[in-house]
MILUMVEX-261869 format. One record per residue: x, y, z of N, C-alpha, C in turn. Coordinates in steps of 0.05 Angstrom, whole numbers. Example, Ala and Ser with C-alpha at 12.3 -4.5 7.8 and 13.67 -1.06 7.14 Angstrom:
264  -114  156  246  -90  156  264  -66  156
257  -45  142  273  -21  143  258  1  157
This chain:
-176  -91  32  -169  -87  4  -140  -82  1
-128  -93  -20  -100  -88  -25  -95  -63  -40
-70  -58  -45  -62  -34  -60  -65  -41  -90
-81  -27  -104  -86  -33  -133  -77  -10  -150
-53  0  -147  -43  22  -163  -32  13  -190
-30  31  -208  -18  25  -234  12  23  -231
24  11  -251  54  9  -251  66  37  -250
54  56  -264  64  83  -264  64  95  -236
42  90  -221  40  101  -194  61  88  -176
65  62  -179  85  48  -162  113  60  -168
119  64  -193  145  75  -201  148  103  -189
127  119  -191  128  146  -179  133  145  -149
120  126  -136  124  124  -107  152  116  -100
164  97  -115  191  89  -110  211  110  -117
205  127  -136  224  148  -144  224  170  -123
203  173  -107  202  192  -86  222  184  -65
243  199  -64  266  191  -46  260  196  -17
241  213  -11  235  219  17  205  216  23
195  191  23  167  188  28  158  198  55
177  199  74  170  209  101  164  239  100
173  253  80  166  281  77  141  284  60
135  266  43  111  267  26  86  260  42
88  241  61  65  232  75  51  255  91
65  272  105  51  294  119  36  313  100
49  318  77  37  335  57  12  322  45
14  296  41  -8  280  30  -32  281  50
-26  280  76  -47  281  96  -62  308  95
-46  329  91  -59  355  89  -77  357  64
-67  345  42  -83  344  17  -109  328  22
-107  306  36  -131  290  43  -151  306  59
-140  320  80  -158  336  97  -172  358  80
-157  371  63  -168  392  46  -190  381  28
-184  359  16  -203  347  -3  -228  338  12
-225  328  37  -248  320  53  -265  345  60
-252  368  65  -267  392  70  -283  401  45
-270  398  22  -284  404  -3  -308  386  -7
-304  360  -1  -326  341  -4  -349  348  15
-342  356  39  -363  364  58  -379  388  47
-365  408  36  -379  431  24  -397  422  1
-387  404  -15  -403  395  -38  -428  379  -29
-424  364  -7  -447  349  4  -468  368  15
-459  389  29  -478  408  40  -493  423  18
-478  429  -4  -491  443  -26  -506  424  -45
-503  398  -40  -516  377  -57  -507  380  -86
-481  386  -89  -469  389  -116  -457  362  -124
-472  347  -140  -464  320  -147  -439  319  -164
-435  339  -181  -411  339  -198  -386  343  -180
-387  362  -162  -364  366  -144  -360  342  -125
-382  330  -117  -380  306  -100  -364  284  -114
-371  280  -139  -357  259  -155  -328  266  -159
-322  292  -164  -294  300  -168  -278  296  -142
-290  303  -120  -276  300  -94  -271  270  -88
-291  254  -93  -287  225  -88  -265  213  -106
-264  222  -131  -243  212  -149  -216  220  -139
-213  245  -131  -187  256  -121  -180  242  -95
-199  237  -77  -194  223  -52  -184  195  -57
-195  182  -77  -186  155  -84  -157  155  -94
-150  175  -110  -122  178  -119  -103  182  -95
-111  200  -77  -94  205  -54  -92  181  -36
-114  166  -33  -113  142  -17  -94  122  -28
-94  118  -54  -76  99  -66  -47  107  -63
-42  133  -66  -14  142  -62  -6  138  -33
-23  144  -14  -17  140  14  -10  110  20
-26  93  9  -22  64  14  6  56  3
12  66  -21  38  59  -33  61  70  -16
59  94  -7  80  107  8  84  93  35
62  85  47  64  72  73  74  43  71
72  32  47  83  5  43  113  5  38
124  28  32  153  29  26  170  25  52
């Protein structure tokens, strides 16, 4: 799958002058969100599961854009 970000997201990624500093932080955010998703799955909390999945998708798109720079 290709990168399917919005124009606003692409502009934001290009404005980030130091993507090499953002990527490690983004990885930590991904790890944290995955931990939250795991908790939600264990608790069978469908609302939290959906929230985590949506946030993970946002983070994934940002990571793809930063890695493409």
